[in-house]
GUZAMI-432652 format. One record per residue (C-alpha): residue number from 0; residue in one letter; x, y, z. Coordinates in steps of 0.2 Angstrom, whole numbers, plus 5000, padded with zeros to 4 digits. Each point is the difference from the previous one (the first is absolute). Layout:
<vexbas>
num, residuo, px, py, pz
NUM, A, X, Y, Z
...
</vexbas>
This chain:
<vexbas>
num, residuo, px, py, pz
0, S, 5247, 5072, 5366
1, D, 5001, 4984, 4992
2, A, 4983, 4997, 4999
3, S, 4997, 5016, 4992
4, G, 5013, 4997, 4987
5, S, 4993, 4983, 4997
6, A, 4982, 5008, 4997
7, S, 5008, 5013, 4989
8, A, 5007, 4986, 4989
9, A, 4985, 4989, 5000
10, A, 4990, 5015, 4993
11, S, 5013, 5005, 4988
12, S, 5000, 4981, 4993
13, A, 4982, 5001, 4999
14, S, 4998, 5016, 4992
15, T, 5014, 4993, 4986
16, A, 4989, 4984, 4998
17, A, 4985, 5010, 4998
18, S, 5007, 5011, 4988
19, T, 5008, 4985, 4990
20, L, 4983, 4991, 5000
21, A, 4991, 5017, 4992
22, N, 5013, 5002, 4987
23, K, 4999, 4983, 4995
24, A, 4981, 5002, 4999
25, D, 5002, 5015, 4991
26, T, 5013, 4993, 4987
27, T, 4987, 4984, 4998
28, Y, 4987, 5013, 4996
29, V, 5009, 5009, 4987
30, D, 5006, 4986, 4991
31, S, 4981, 4992, 4998
32, Q, 4990, 5015, 5001
33, I, 5006, 5015, 4994
34, G, 5012, 4991, 4987
35, A, 4984, 4994, 4992
36, I, 4994, 5018, 4996
37, N, 5015, 5001, 4989
38, V, 4993, 4988, 4988
39, S, 4983, 5010, 5000
40, T, 4995, 5012, 4987
41, V, 4988, 5015, 5002
42, S, 4996, 5005, 4982
43, T, 4987, 5001, 4986
44, T, 5011, 4988, 4990
45, A, 5005, 4983, 5004
46, P, 5019, 4997, 5004
47, S, 5011, 4993, 4987
48, S, 5009, 4984, 5002
49, P, 4990, 4994, 5017
50, A, 5004, 4986, 5010
51, A, 4987, 4986, 5009
52, G, 4993, 5010, 5016
53, D, 5004, 5018, 4993
54, M, 4986, 5011, 5006
55, W, 4992, 5014, 4988
56, F, 4987, 5014, 5008
57, D, 4993, 5005, 4982
58, T, 4994, 5018, 5005
59, T, 4987, 4999, 4986
60, T, 4989, 4987, 5006
61, G, 4994, 5006, 5017
62, T, 4993, 4986, 5011
63, N, 5008, 4985, 4988
64, S, 5016, 5008, 5001
65, M, 5011, 4988, 5009
66, K, 5009, 4987, 4989
67, V, 5013, 4987, 5003
68, W, 5010, 4992, 4985
69, S, 4997, 4981, 5000
70, G, 5014, 4996, 4988
71, S, 4990, 5003, 4984
72, A, 4987, 5013, 5004
73, W, 4994, 5013, 5013
74, D, 4988, 4993, 5011
75, Q, 4987, 5011, 5009
76, M, 5002, 4999, 5020
77, S, 4986, 5012, 5005
78, N, 4980, 4999, 4996
79, K, 5004, 4982, 4993
80, F, 4984, 4998, 4987
81, T, 4990, 4983, 5003
82, A, 4983, 4996, 4996
83, S, 4988, 4986, 4998
84, G, 4985, 4993, 4988
85, G, 5000, 4987, 4985
86, T, 5012, 4985, 4998
87, E, 5016, 5005, 5008
88, S, 5018, 4995, 4993
89, T, 5017, 5006, 5002
90, Y, 5015, 4997, 4986
91, S, 5018, 5008, 4998
92, S, 5006, 5007, 4984
93, G, 5017, 5010, 4997
94, G, 5003, 4999, 5018
95, I, 4983, 5008, 5003
96, Q, 4989, 4992, 5012
97, Y, 4979, 5003, 4995
98, K, 4984, 4995, 5008
99, V, 4986, 4998, 4988
100, H, 4982, 5002, 5002
101, T, 4988, 4990, 4986
102, F, 4982, 5002, 4997
103, T, 4991, 4988, 4989
104, S, 4984, 5006, 5008
105, S, 4994, 5017, 5007
106, G, 5005, 5004, 5018
107, T, 5010, 5014, 5010
108, F, 5018, 5004, 5000
109, T, 5003, 5007, 5019
110, A, 5016, 5011, 5002
111, E, 5006, 5000, 5018
112, A, 5011, 5017, 4995
113, S, 5004, 5011, 4988
114, G, 5012, 4994, 4985
115, S, 5001, 4997, 4982
116, V, 4994, 4985, 4990
117, D, 5001, 4994, 4981
118, I, 4985, 4993, 4992
119, L, 4993, 4990, 4986
120, V, 4981, 5002, 4997
121, V, 4993, 4989, 4985
122, A, 4981, 5000, 4996
123, G, 4990, 4986, 4994
124, G, 5001, 4996, 4981
125, G, 4985, 5002, 4990
126, G, 4990, 4985, 4993
127, G, 5002, 4993, 4982
128, G, 4988, 5001, 4988
129, F, 4985, 4988, 4992
130, D, 4999, 4991, 4983
131, V, 5018, 5003, 4993
132, G, 5003, 5013, 5013
133, G, 5010, 5013, 5005
134, G, 5016, 4999, 5013
135, G, 4996, 5009, 5016
136, G, 5011, 5014, 5005
137, A, 5011, 4997, 5013
138, G, 4996, 5008, 5018
139, G, 5010, 5018, 5003
140, Y, 5018, 4999, 5007
141, Y, 5008, 5012, 5013
142, H, 5017, 4999, 5008
143, G, 5004, 5013, 5012
144, T, 5017, 5001, 5009
145, S, 5004, 5010, 5017
146, I, 4981, 5004, 5004
147, S, 4998, 5010, 5015
148, V, 4987, 4991, 5013
149, S, 4996, 5006, 5017
150, A, 4995, 4989, 5016
151, S, 4982, 4996, 4995
152, S, 4990, 4985, 4991
153, I, 4999, 5001, 4982
154, N, 4986, 4991, 4989
155, V, 5006, 4988, 4988
156, T, 4988, 4994, 4986
157, V, 5005, 4986, 4988
158, G, 4989, 5000, 4984
159, G, 4993, 4985, 4995
160, G, 5002, 4995, 4980
161, G, 4986, 5003, 4987
162, A, 4987, 4988, 4997
163, K, 5000, 4991, 4982
164, G, 4989, 5003, 4986
165, T, 4985, 4989, 4999
166, S, 4990, 5008, 4985
167, G, 5003, 5009, 4984
168, N, 4989, 5014, 5005
169, A, 5008, 5003, 5017
170, Y, 5018, 5004, 5008
171, G, 5008, 4990, 5012
172, G, 5006, 5010, 5015
173, N, 5015, 5013, 5004
174, G, 5012, 4996, 5012
175, G, 4998, 5007, 5017
176, D, 5010, 5014, 5006
177, S, 5014, 4998, 5014
178, T, 5004, 5014, 5012
179, F, 5014, 5003, 5014
180, G, 4992, 5014, 5010
181, S, 4996, 5015, 4988
182, T, 5010, 4991, 4984
183, T, 4988, 4993, 4990
184, V, 5004, 4988, 4983
185, T, 4987, 4998, 4989
186, G, 4994, 4982, 4994
187, G, 5003, 4995, 4982
188, G, 4987, 5000, 4987
189, A, 4989, 4986, 4993
190, G, 5004, 4993, 4982
191, G, 4987, 5003, 4987
192, S, 4987, 4986, 4997
193, W, 4992, 4997, 4983
194, S, 4983, 5004, 4993
195, G, 4993, 5018, 5005
196, E, 5013, 5013, 4995
197, A, 4997, 5009, 5018
198, T, 5010, 4984, 5007
199, A, 5013, 4998, 4986
200, V, 5011, 5014, 5006
201, G, 5012, 4996, 5014
202, R, 4997, 5010, 5016
203, N, 5011, 5012, 5010
204, G, 5010, 4995, 5015
205, G, 5016, 5000, 5008
206, S, 5005, 4992, 4983
207, G, 4987, 5001, 4987
208, G, 4990, 4983, 4994
209, G, 5002, 4994, 4981
210, A, 4988, 5003, 4988
211, N, 4989, 4986, 4992
212, R, 5000, 4995, 4983
213, P, 4989, 5012, 4990
214, S, 4986, 4995, 4986
215, S, 5003, 5006, 4983
216, G, 5017, 5007, 5003
217, I, 4994, 5014, 5012
218, F, 5013, 5008, 5012
219, R, 5000, 4996, 5018
220, S, 5011, 5007, 5012
221, G, 5008, 4993, 5015
222, G, 4998, 5007, 5018
223, S, 5012, 5015, 5006
224, H, 5011, 5001, 5015
225, I, 4993, 5010, 5015
226, G, 5004, 5004, 5016
227, I, 5017, 5000, 5008
228, G, 5014, 4990, 4999
229, L, 5007, 4990, 4985
230, G, 4987, 4993, 4986
231, H, 4996, 5000, 4983
232, S, 4987, 4998, 4986
233, G, 4991, 4985, 4994
234, G, 5002, 4994, 4983
235, N, 4991, 5005, 4985
236, A, 4989, 4990, 4987
237, G, 4995, 5004, 4982
238, V, 5019, 5006, 4996
239, S, 5006, 5000, 4982
240, G, 4985, 4985, 4996
241, N, 5006, 4989, 5014
242, Y, 4981, 4999, 5007
243, A, 4994, 4982, 4997
244, H, 4999, 4987, 5015
245, C, 5013, 5009, 5011
246, S, 5000, 5012, 5015
247, A, 5013, 5011, 5008
248, A, 5010, 4999, 5017
249, G, 4999, 5009, 5015
250, G, 5014, 5011, 5006
251, G, 5012, 4998, 5012
252, A, 5011, 5010, 5012
253, G, 5015, 4999, 4988
254, G, 4992, 5001, 4984
255, A, 4984, 5002, 4989
256, G, 4989, 4985, 4994
257, S, 5004, 4993, 4982
258, N, 4987, 5005, 4987
259, A, 4989, 4986, 4994
260, L, 5006, 4990, 4985
261, N, 4992, 4988, 4989
262, G, 4993, 4984, 5009
263, T, 5014, 4998, 5011
264, N, 5005, 5003, 5019
265, V, 5007, 5017, 5004
266, A, 5013, 5004, 5016
267, G, 4993, 5012, 5013
268, G, 5012, 5014, 5006
269, L, 5014, 4996, 5010
270, G, 5000, 5001, 5019
271, L, 5014, 5005, 5011
272, Y, 5012, 4990, 5013
273, N, 5001, 5006, 5016
274, S, 5012, 4992, 5015
275, I, 4992, 5011, 5015
276, S, 4994, 4986, 5010
277, G, 5016, 4991, 4998
278, T, 4995, 4989, 4985
279, N, 5002, 5006, 4982
280, V, 4981, 4999, 4995
281, Y, 4992, 5003, 4982
282, Y, 4984, 5013, 5003
283, A, 4987, 5010, 4990
284, K, 5002, 4991, 4984
285, G, 4985, 5002, 4987
286, G, 4988, 4986, 4994
287, D, 5003, 4992, 4984
288, G, 4988, 5002, 4985
289, A, 4990, 4987, 4994
290, G, 5001, 4993, 4980
291, Q, 4985, 4989, 4993
292, D, 4996, 4984, 5009
293, Q, 5013, 5003, 5013
294, G, 4997, 4989, 5016
295, N, 5000, 5007, 5018
296, W, 5018, 5003, 5007
297, A, 5004, 4998, 5019
298, N, 4994, 5014, 5011
299, P, 5015, 5012, 5003
300, P, 5010, 4998, 5017
301, A, 4990, 5009, 5015
302, N, 5007, 5015, 5009
303, T, 5010, 5006, 4983
304, G, 4986, 5010, 4993
305, E, 5002, 4992, 4984
306, G, 4987, 5003, 4988
307, G, 4989, 4985, 4995
308, H, 5001, 4993, 4983
309, G, 4988, 5001, 4986
310, A, 4993, 4985, 4993
311, G, 4990, 4991, 4986
312, T, 4985, 4997, 5011
313, S, 5001, 5007, 5018
314, G, 5018, 5009, 5005
315, N, 5009, 5000, 5017
316, A, 4997, 5011, 5016
317, G, 5013, 5012, 5004
318, A, 5012, 4996, 5013
319, S, 4999, 5009, 5018
320, G, 5011, 5013, 5006
321, I, 5013, 5003, 5013
322, V, 5007, 5012, 5012
323, I, 5018, 4997, 5006
324, V, 5008, 5012, 5015
325, R, 5019, 4998, 5003
326, Y, 5013, 5011, 5012
327, T, 5016, 4997, 5007
328, V, 5001, 4992, 5017
</vexbas>
């Protein structure tokens, strides 16, 4: 009888201990797991006033739906986008971390998953004209945001700068086109060269080249902007009697090139600043137009898409372009 009572008491004690342990485990699970769900939201709109660590299941974005509040932004948790190619770097701005792929020459951007990127595509600048030559037009400028890409290899082309003019009877070169996949931006137009009528007008391009000085007051037009992205026309020559010993300037992404003015240099069309790389850089300025006896300028900075300057004798080649890709990490 005593043995039976002892066995029963032992069994009861073991059952009570097991129940207590189970309840404790359940309580711990509720506190650390179920409780976390209370700060999660399933919705098409982001929660207001989130705290760090809060989660949002965005029902509008499919595989990119799971996000967590970092304290300053909703960071994507699923299907994280990664890629390779070009010169890779990272920087932080406004509490957001970015990865950057910079292409100063042609290559391949390989996306390891589908995602969204920002791109800057600048084509090569046009060459400056010969003998009081017109300024070359800037390469076309395209800045796209939230561009969808799939897991694939994307061809990148960086356009070279157009050659300078070396003869009054021949143009220099237009700048080379730059591409990111199917996005193609047109190279800048060459500046006009003095002598033959056929080579005095500015050539068309991403921005147009400036016209060369006309003989006997004949009006000559700057080249026009063609293609996608931002660009402007080159300046004209022979306007309001201002046509002696001078040429017009190339257009830029931010404005048209200046018209020719008697005997003086004139400024190329404005470029645009862009900080997609983490550094604010001036891109796609038009080449300056030349006055009489103007010596040669320094070459424009590489990988800016700037047009080549006209000069009293031989002008400058245009600057090469650039392609930059950025996304959050």
